[in-house]
C-alpha positions as CSV (number, residue, x, y, z in Angstrom):
1,M,0.1,4.4,19.5
2,A,-0.7,4.8,23.4
3,A,0.6,8.3,23.4
4,G,-1.9,9.2,20.3
5,S,-4.7,7.6,22.1
6,L,-4.1,9.5,25.2
7,V,-4.0,12.8,23.4
8,G,-7.0,12.1,21.6
9,Y,-9.1,11.1,24.7
10,F,-7.8,13.6,27.1
11,L,-6.9,16.5,24.7
12,P,-9.6,16.3,22.0
13,A,-9.1,19.9,20.9
14,V,-5.6,19.0,19.6
15,P,-6.8,16.5,16.9
16,A,-9.8,18.8,16.2
17,A,-7.4,21.5,15.4
18,L,-5.3,19.3,13.2
19,D,-8.3,17.9,11.4
20,R,-9.4,21.6,10.6
21,A,-6.2,21.6,8.3
22,S,-7.7,19.9,5.6
23,V,-8.3,20.6,1.9
24,L,-10.9,18.5,0.0
25,G,-11.1,16.0,2.6
26,V,-7.2,15.4,2.8
27,S,-5.3,16.3,6.1
28,A,-2.4,18.5,5.6
29,P,-0.6,17.2,8.6
30,M,-1.0,13.7,7.3
31,A,0.2,14.6,3.8
32,A,3.4,16.2,5.2
33,L,4.3,13.5,7.2
34,L,3.8,11.1,4.3
35,W,6.1,13.1,2.1
36,L,8.7,12.9,4.8
37,M,8.6,9.1,4.5
38,I,8.3,8.6,0.8
39,F,10.3,11.2,-0.8
40,P,13.6,9.3,-0.5
41,M,12.0,6.5,-2.1
42,L,10.6,8.3,-5.0
43,L,13.7,10.3,-5.5
44,S,15.6,6.9,-6.0
45,V,13.4,5.5,-8.6
46,D,15.3,5.4,-12.0
47,W,12.4,6.0,-14.2
48,A,14.4,4.6,-17.2
49,A,13.5,1.3,-15.7
50,L,9.9,1.8,-16.1
51,R,9.8,0.4,-19.7
52,E,11.1,-2.9,-18.3
53,V,8.4,-2.8,-15.5
54,A,5.5,-3.1,-18.2
55,R,7.1,-6.4,-19.4
56,V,6.6,-8.1,-16.0
57,P,2.6,-7.9,-15.3
58,G,2.4,-10.9,-12.8
59,P,2.6,-8.7,-9.5
60,V,0.4,-6.0,-11.1
61,A,-2.3,-8.6,-11.8
62,L,-2.0,-10.4,-8.4
63,T,-2.5,-7.3,-6.6
64,S,-5.4,-6.2,-8.8
65,V,-7.3,-9.5,-8.6
66,T,-6.9,-9.6,-4.9
67,N,-7.8,-6.1,-4.3
68,F,-11.0,-6.2,-6.2
69,L,-12.1,-9.9,-6.6
70,V,-10.8,-11.4,-3.5
71,Q,-10.5,-8.9,-0.4
72,P,-14.0,-7.2,-0.6
73,F,-15.7,-10.8,-0.7
74,L,-13.5,-12.2,2.0
75,A,-14.0,-9.4,4.3
76,Y,-17.8,-9.6,3.9
77,G,-17.8,-13.4,4.5
78,V,-15.7,-13.0,7.6
79,S,-17.8,-9.9,8.8
80,V,-21.1,-11.9,8.4
81,L,-19.5,-14.9,10.3
82,F,-18.6,-12.8,13.2
83,F,-21.2,-9.9,13.5
84,R,-24.4,-12.0,12.4
85,V,-23.4,-15.5,13.9
86,L,-20.6,-15.4,16.4
87,Y,-21.6,-11.9,18.0
88,S,-25.4,-12.5,17.5
89,R,-25.8,-12.7,21.4
90,V,-23.7,-9.5,22.0
91,L,-24.4,-7.2,19.1
92,P,-28.1,-6.0,18.1
93,R,-28.6,-6.9,14.6
94,A,-28.7,-3.1,13.3
95,D,-25.2,-2.6,14.8
96,A,-24.1,-5.7,13.2
97,D,-25.3,-4.7,9.8
98,Q,-23.5,-1.4,10.2
99,Y,-20.2,-2.9,11.1
100,I,-20.4,-5.2,8.1
101,A,-21.0,-2.3,5.9
102,G,-18.1,-0.4,7.2
103,S,-15.8,-3.6,7.0
104,V,-17.0,-3.7,3.2
105,L,-16.2,-0.1,2.6
106,L,-12.8,-0.4,4.0
107,A,-12.0,-3.8,2.1
108,A,-13.3,-2.2,-1.2
109,A,-10.8,0.7,-1.1
110,P,-7.1,-0.3,-1.6
111,C,-4.5,1.9,-0.2
112,T,-2.8,4.8,-2.1
113,A,-0.2,6.3,-0.2
114,M,0.9,4.3,2.9
115,V,1.7,1.2,0.6
116,L,4.8,3.4,-0.4
117,V,6.0,3.4,3.1
118,W,5.2,-0.4,3.5
119,S,7.2,-0.9,0.3
120,L,10.2,1.2,1.5
121,L,10.3,-0.8,5.1
122,V,10.5,-3.9,3.1
123,G,13.1,-3.0,0.4
124,G,10.7,-3.2,-2.3
125,N,11.3,-2.3,-6.1
126,A,10.4,1.5,-5.8
127,A,9.5,1.8,-9.8
128,Y,7.3,-1.1,-9.7
129,T,5.5,0.1,-6.4
130,V,4.4,3.2,-8.1
131,I,3.1,1.6,-11.1
132,Q,1.1,-0.8,-8.8
133,V,-0.5,2.3,-6.9
134,A,-1.2,3.9,-10.1
135,V,-3.3,0.7,-11.5
136,N,-4.9,0.6,-8.0
137,D,-6.2,4.1,-8.3
138,L,-7.6,3.7,-11.7
139,L,-9.6,0.6,-10.9
140,T,-10.8,2.0,-7.7
141,L,-12.5,4.7,-9.4
142,A,-14.2,2.2,-11.7
143,L,-14.9,-0.6,-9.2
144,F,-15.3,0.7,-5.9
145,V,-19.1,1.7,-6.1
146,P,-20.4,-1.4,-8.0
147,I,-18.4,-3.9,-5.6
148,V,-20.0,-1.9,-2.5
149,S,-23.4,-1.9,-3.9
150,L,-23.1,-5.7,-4.9
151,L,-22.0,-6.9,-1.5
152,L,-24.4,-4.7,0.7
153,G,-27.3,-5.4,-1.3
154,K,-30.6,-4.0,-0.2
155,G,-29.1,-2.1,2.7
156,V,-27.2,0.1,0.2
157,T,-27.6,1.2,-3.5
158,A,-25.1,2.7,-6.0
159,G,-27.1,6.0,-5.2
160,D,-26.5,5.9,-1.5
161,V,-22.6,5.5,-2.3
162,P,-21.1,8.7,-3.8
163,P,-18.8,8.3,-6.7
164,P,-15.4,8.5,-5.0
165,Y,-13.9,10.6,-7.9
166,K,-13.3,13.7,-5.9
167,I,-11.7,12.2,-2.8
168,V,-9.5,9.5,-4.7
169,T,-8.3,12.4,-6.9
170,A,-7.5,14.6,-4.1
171,S,-5.9,12.1,-2.2
172,V,-3.5,10.9,-5.1
173,L,-2.5,14.4,-6.0
174,A,-1.8,15.2,-2.3
175,F,-0.2,11.8,-0.9
176,V,1.5,10.8,-4.1
177,G,1.3,13.2,-7.1
178,I,2.9,16.2,-5.4
179,P,6.0,14.4,-3.8
180,L,6.4,12.5,-7.0
181,L,6.7,15.6,-9.3
182,V,9.1,17.3,-6.8
183,A,11.3,14.1,-6.7
184,V,11.5,13.9,-10.4
185,A,12.2,17.4,-10.6
186,V,15.2,17.1,-8.2
187,R,16.5,13.9,-9.6
188,L,16.6,15.8,-13.4
189,V,18.4,18.7,-11.8
190,L,21.1,16.5,-10.0
191,V,21.5,14.6,-13.3
192,R,22.4,17.8,-15.2
193,R,24.5,19.4,-12.5
194,L,26.4,16.2,-11.6
195,G,27.2,15.1,-15.2
196,G,25.2,12.1,-15.4
197,R,22.9,9.3,-14.0
198,A,25.5,7.3,-12.2
199,Q,26.9,10.4,-10.3
200,A,23.4,11.6,-9.4
201,Q,22.5,8.3,-8.1
202,R,25.5,8.3,-5.8
203,A,24.2,11.7,-4.4
204,I,20.6,10.5,-4.2
205,E,21.7,7.3,-2.3
206,R,23.6,9.7,0.2
207,V,20.6,11.6,0.5
208,A,18.1,8.7,1.0
209,G,20.7,7.3,3.6
210,A,20.6,10.6,5.6
211,F,16.7,10.5,5.4
212,K,16.5,7.2,7.1
213,P,16.0,8.6,10.5
214,V,13.7,11.3,9.3
215,T,11.5,8.4,7.6
216,L,11.4,6.7,11.1
217,A,10.6,9.8,12.7
218,G,7.7,10.4,10.3
219,L,6.2,6.9,10.5
220,L,6.0,7.5,14.6
221,A,4.6,10.7,14.1
222,T,2.0,9.4,11.9
223,L,0.9,6.5,14.4
224,V,0.5,9.3,17.0
225,L,-1.5,11.3,14.7
226,V,-3.7,8.4,13.6
227,F,-4.3,7.3,17.1
228,A,-5.0,10.9,18.4
229,F,-7.7,11.4,15.7
230,Q,-9.4,8.3,17.0
231,G,-8.9,8.6,20.5
232,A,-12.4,9.7,21.3
233,V,-13.9,6.9,19.5
234,A,-11.4,4.4,21.2
235,G,-12.5,5.6,24.5
236,S,-16.4,5.7,24.1
237,K,-17.0,2.3,22.7
238,A,-14.2,0.1,23.7
239,L,-16.0,-3.3,23.6
240,H,-17.3,-2.6,20.3
241,I,-14.0,-1.6,18.9
242,L,-12.5,-5.0,20.3
243,L,-15.2,-7.0,18.5
244,I,-14.8,-5.2,15.2
245,A,-11.1,-5.4,15.3
246,V,-11.0,-9.3,15.6
247,P,-12.6,-10.0,12.2
248,M,-10.7,-7.3,10.5
249,T,-7.4,-8.5,11.9
250,I,-8.4,-12.1,10.7
251,S,-9.3,-10.8,7.2
252,T,-6.3,-8.6,6.8
253,A,-3.9,-11.7,7.8
254,L,-5.9,-14.1,5.4
255,V,-5.3,-11.6,2.4
256,W,-1.6,-11.3,3.1
257,M,-1.3,-15.0,3.3
258,I,-3.2,-15.6,0.0
259,V,-1.1,-13.2,-1.8
260,Y,2.2,-14.1,-0.4
261,L,1.7,-17.9,-1.0
262,A,0.5,-17.3,-4.5
263,G,3.4,-15.0,-5.4
264,S,6.0,-17.3,-3.8
265,G,4.7,-20.6,-4.4
266,L,2.9,-20.2,-7.8
267,L,4.8,-17.3,-9.3
268,S,8.2,-17.6,-7.5
269,M,8.5,-13.8,-7.4
270,P,11.5,-12.2,-5.7
271,H,11.1,-10.6,-2.4
272,E,11.4,-6.9,-3.9
273,L,8.1,-7.6,-5.8
274,L,6.6,-10.4,-3.7
275,A,6.6,-8.4,-0.3
276,P,5.2,-5.1,-1.7
277,A,2.7,-7.0,-3.7
278,A,1.2,-8.8,-0.7
279,L,1.2,-5.5,1.5
280,I,-0.5,-3.4,-1.4
281,A,-3.3,-6.0,-1.7
282,T,-3.6,-6.0,2.2
283,S,-3.7,-2.2,2.9
284,N,-6.7,-0.1,2.6
285,F,-7.5,3.4,1.8
286,F,-9.1,4.4,4.9
287,E,-9.6,8.1,4.1
288,L,-12.0,7.3,1.1
289,A,-13.9,4.7,3.4
290,I,-14.4,6.8,6.1
291,A,-15.6,9.7,3.8
292,V,-18.1,7.4,2.1
293,A,-19.4,6.0,5.5
294,V,-20.1,9.5,6.7
295,G,-21.7,10.4,3.5
296,A,-23.9,7.3,3.0
297,F,-24.6,6.4,6.6
298,G,-24.0,9.4,8.7
299,A,-21.0,10.6,10.9
300,G,-22.2,8.9,14.0
301,S,-23.3,5.6,12.2
302,G,-21.7,2.1,12.9
303,A,-20.3,2.0,9.5
304,A,-18.3,5.0,10.2
305,L,-17.1,3.6,13.4
306,A,-15.9,0.4,11.7
307,C,-14.0,2.3,9.2
308,S,-12.4,4.3,12.2
309,V,-11.4,0.9,13.8
310,G,-9.9,0.0,10.6
311,V,-7.4,2.5,11.0
312,L,-6.4,1.7,14.4
313,V,-6.2,-1.9,13.4
314,E,-4.3,-1.5,10.0
315,V,-1.2,0.2,11.2
316,P,-0.2,-2.2,13.8
317,V,-1.1,-5.2,11.8
318,M,0.7,-3.9,8.5
319,L,3.9,-3.4,10.9
320,V,3.7,-7.2,12.0
321,L,3.3,-8.2,8.3
322,V,6.4,-5.9,7.3
323,S,8.2,-7.9,9.9
324,A,6.9,-11.1,8.5
325,S,7.7,-10.1,4.9
326,N,11.3,-9.4,5.9
327,A,11.7,-12.4,8.0
328,L,10.6,-14.5,4.8
329,R,13.2,-12.5,2.2
330,G,15.6,-15.3,2.0
331,R,13.2,-18.0,1.2
332,A,11.3,-16.0,-1.2
333,D,14.7,-14.9,-3.1
334,A,15.6,-18.7,-3.1
335,R,12.5,-19.9,-4.7
336,A,12.8,-16.9,-7.4
337,R,16.5,-17.9,-8.1
338,A,15.7,-21.7,-8.4
339,A,12.8,-20.4,-10.9
340,D,15.5,-18.7,-12.7
341,W,14.0,-15.1,-12.7
342,G,17.5,-13.7,-13.2
343,R,18.4,-15.7,-16.2
344,L,17.4,-13.1,-18.7
345,A,19.7,-9.9,-19.0
346,W,17.0,-7.5,-18.8
347,A,15.6,-9.2,-15.7
348,R,18.9,-9.0,-14.0
349,R,18.9,-5.3,-14.7
350,L,15.3,-4.8,-13.2
351,F,15.5,-7.1,-10.4
352,A,19.2,-6.3,-9.0
353,P,19.2,-6.5,-5.2
354,P,17.4,-3.8,-3.3
355,G,19.5,-0.5,-3.5
356,M,21.1,-1.6,-6.8
357,V,18.4,-0.5,-9.3
358,G,19.5,2.5,-11.1
359,T,22.9,2.6,-9.5
360,A,26.4,2.4,-10.7
361,A,26.4,-1.4,-9.4
362,A,23.4,-1.9,-11.3
363,A,25.3,-0.6,-14.5
364,D,28.2,-2.8,-13.8
365,A,25.8,-5.7,-13.6
366,E,24.1,-5.0,-16.8
367,A,27.5,-4.6,-18.5
368,A,28.5,-8.1,-17.1
369,A,25.0,-9.4,-18.3
370,D,25.7,-8.2,-21.9
371,A,29.2,-9.4,-21.9
372,E,28.1,-13.0,-20.8
373,A,25.3,-13.0,-23.5
374,A,27.9,-11.9,-26.2
375,A,30.3,-14.5,-25.0
376,A,27.5,-17.1,-25.5
377,G,27.5,-16.2,-29.2
378,G,24.5,-13.8,-29.5
379,K,22.7,-11.0,-27.8
380,A,20.8,-11.5,-24.5
381,P,17.6,-13.4,-24.8
382,S,14.4,-11.4,-24.4
383,F,10.7,-11.8,-23.6
384,E,9.8,-11.5,-27.3
385,N,11.8,-14.3,-28.8
386,G,10.3,-17.0,-26.6
387,E,11.9,-16.6,-23.0
388,A,8.8,-16.5,-21.1
389,I,8.6,-14.9,-17.5
390,V,5.9,-14.1,-15.2
């Protein structure tokens, strides 16, 4: 982060040149780095498990409600408290209103791509994370404009906020669609050439293991790039950036706590679903927020500055939340076991320990579950015959 900030401040021509390598508002260098980070995760997804994912709507519902009914309104309330009350003697009212607008734009745009990286870092269920990202994208297209218009009221109307169809579509295709298609194609080729899913999965696990250093390098390079892009901004308005960062950090932490406590305490979700759900609900689609802020308020506006600060705040804060999620893993899984998430045979197949989904070990677990059900005198219980699950 320090290296990127120094490059952006003292060598502004470098990020300017990289920024020109963009297509439809999507940064090609950022897309390439993201592909390096998420490709192993997408390659390891057992797409046959997606039919089981649809039977567990709880985590998707939790993140969707948080993303669109909690986070924007919470961010608005915290921003008003800080910018109009606590900072009233420091910031002019015009600047305060602009920073509130930027905070709302950021909070109303849930993340599309980096959540796949966060999910990878916490050992999340890859197939389920992809489904959550897809639902997020569809809801963003429908709800972003009305939520922003509602919260900003007279300061902005629906006509001031351009519909985000173009940038959302371009970002989804660039950051998720292309690597997803490549991963599916590579997986199909491996299955055919190696003679089956089990053999292909073993090869994929070896590839994913070899990619771990590349994933870490990609994350570090992304941090350098993000802070290089914002280096000039960070050096020009340091005090304002610090003032903006405080309520954003508080809002982010509160959203994560709400989702984590609800998912663990009320729904007893296992770690591989709970941790990605909390991080998906917390992360933001900063490319969309910045693009809309520039289009609606201008490139030099306070709203655009607040969205840029959001980029600087999000990455280090999300890394802290990743660490917190991993530290709480044992507790979350213990609650899930106590709630008997693994009682159903199909649930044991879907919620195998991280790294087991779609593997030979998962196949063995599935066979053992079916044998256990047969020994009990009937087929494994299912959701349809009354065995309820979140």
